[in-house]
Phi, psi and omega in degrees: 000126175250151178240126179287153181301325175296321180290323181290320180297317181296313182300310177306306187294319177297324179296314180300311181305307182300319182296315178296325175298310175302319182296316181296325176299314180286333185257356177285155181286149176298153000282356187278342184205188184271340177087013181290156184284149187274115176238140176279095180244004182215137170305333182296340184280332183247357186283149182256000000 
């Protein structure tokens, strides 16, 4: 199975987007989120 560079790029950007959405969900205050503290633990949170 081979993966084209275009598909790899799309996957990476979608992964980062979903990662950030999940992080915001965990760190948002209730009732919108879990209320966990925000820590910069991943380069995916700050990458552009």
